[in-house]
N, C-alpha and C positions, 0 to 999 in steps of 0.2 A: 255655331255659336249660339252658344248659351246669355239668354239677358237676362239678367237678375232684376225685379221690378221694387225689390219691396229689400232694408236693414238683410240682413242679417247679424246677429249677433251671440256670440259664445261664448261659453265658457269652457278652462281647457283645464282638470288641475287634478291632481295627486301627488307622491311625493318625490321631493327633486330626487334630477338625478332618472325622473324616469323618461324627460322629454317632452316634459309641459311645452314648456318654455317656446322651442324645436316647434313641437306640434303648433302651437299657436302663431310665432313669427310665421312658419311658411305660408299656411291660412291668410296671414296676411299679407303676403307678399305676390300670392296671390293676386288677391284683389289688383294688386297697383299694377300687376303687371297688364292687369287684366280691363287697365281707365278706370280703373273701381275710387272710389275714394275705402281706406283700410284703416284701422288702428288696431297696435296690439299694445295693451296695457298689462302688467306683469305682475304681480305682484307676490313674494317672498316671506317664508317662517324666518325664523328667527338661525333656523341652518343651512347652508345651501345647498347640503344629498342627504339627505335621508328627513329633512323636515320639512313645514309641508310651501307648498307653491301653487300658483293657481294662476294664471292668465285667461284677459278678457278679452276678446278682437270681437270690435263690427267691420262688417263692408257693406260696403252702400253707393246703389246709383246716386244718391242723392248725395248731398254734405253734413257729416258728421259736425255734431252739436258739443257734445260732450263722451268722453271717453267711458261713462257710469251711467249702466244701466241695469233698472228696478231686477228685468223679468226677464233670461236669454229664450231664443227663438232654439236653443238646441246647449245642452251637459257631457258632457265628452269627463268621467270621473272615472279614474287612474284608478282609486283606493277607496276603501270603508272611509275614512272620517270625510275623504272627497263629492263621494256622494249625496252620506247624511246631511255632508254643511252647506251644500247649493244644489239637490233634488226640486228643493220647496218654493226656489229660484228662477225655477222654470214656466213660461208662457204656458197657457192650455191652449193646446193645439204643440207644442210644443214638443219637441224631443229626447230623449234620456239613454246613452250606451255608457255603460259602463266597464272594465274591466271584471268577466266575468271566473279568470285565472282565482281573481283573490275574493272575490266577494260572492257570496253563497245569496244572501239576505238584501230584497229590492224595495222599494219604496212601493207603495200599494195606491198611487194618484193612480186618479184617472182623468181624461181631457186630454190622455198627453201620454204617444209614443211609448214603448221601454224598450232595448233592445242589451243584450247580454253577447260582447261579444270576448270571445277567453282570449287575448291576444297576447299575456307570455305565457301560452300553450301552442299558438300558433308560430310565436314568433323562436319558441328553442324551437322549434320543428323544422324554420327557416334555419341552428346553427346560431343563432345571437339576438340574447331576451333583449338586446339593445333598442330592437327596432317592432318590439313593440306598441313605437309612437305612430308606425305607422303604419301599423297594422286595424291603431284607432280612423290612425283619418282617414284611410280606406275605407271605411264599416263606414263614416261621416260621405266624406263623399260621395258614396253609395245612395245614399237616401236622402242626403241633399243635393248633388249636382249641376251645383253652382263654378266649377271648372274642370275645360276639359282636363284632359289623361296628357296634354301636349301643353297646358300650361304649368298644370303639377308636374312632368319632368323636370320642364328646364327649370322651375324653382328648387327642386331638389337640388339638378346638376348646380346651378347660383352655389345653392348656400354646402354644400358638402365644398366647390373648388377643385382647383385643380390636386389638392393633398391627399387628399379623401375620395376620388375617384372611383377608388374600389372599391365603394362600400356602395352607388348609385346600383349597382342591379339588384341585390339583397334590399333594399330599398324601400327599389321599385315595385318586389316582389312581394313584399310586406304587403306596399299598398292595395295589389292585385288583391291578396289573398281575404285584405277585410276586408271587399267588396263581393270577393269569391260567399266567404261566411254569411255579409246577409242576403245575398241573393236565397242563398237554403234558404236564411229561418222564414222568410219570406216566401218561400210555396205554400 
């Protein structure tokens, strides 16, 4: 059992269609499933697919008073405009995970951890680019193990439902590969 002692504030950002909202919702649902307080707050650009999209997620053992936060503990940036927009809003000691398949140049901020994860390349190696967001989720969970694999598996199973049950295995494999990538980088 994982014990959480303080709130985790997360920003997930990218283009519409990259699975930004799904990624945030899975984290929020995992929080709720583990009897934590959780909140998912979406923000869409003018277009749904191809426009900008981001969400704020808070998971906390204490009550959550507001969906708005000035500094995130973690940023998952799936594209360069999102990295540029949110990198200065990560708290000292926080983490930035960025899509190294699409982003070459990164912030040179000090006092934060920065990890490039080639999520598109890893998803493509699995044969389905649509699981890139799950690769990012795996990378995040390796760095911030706030949920067990069992909790994430259950949430994903519920999230996909019976209609998309055939996609469960590839999504779980994508999460596993995201975790493995971070383990390799940290060696």
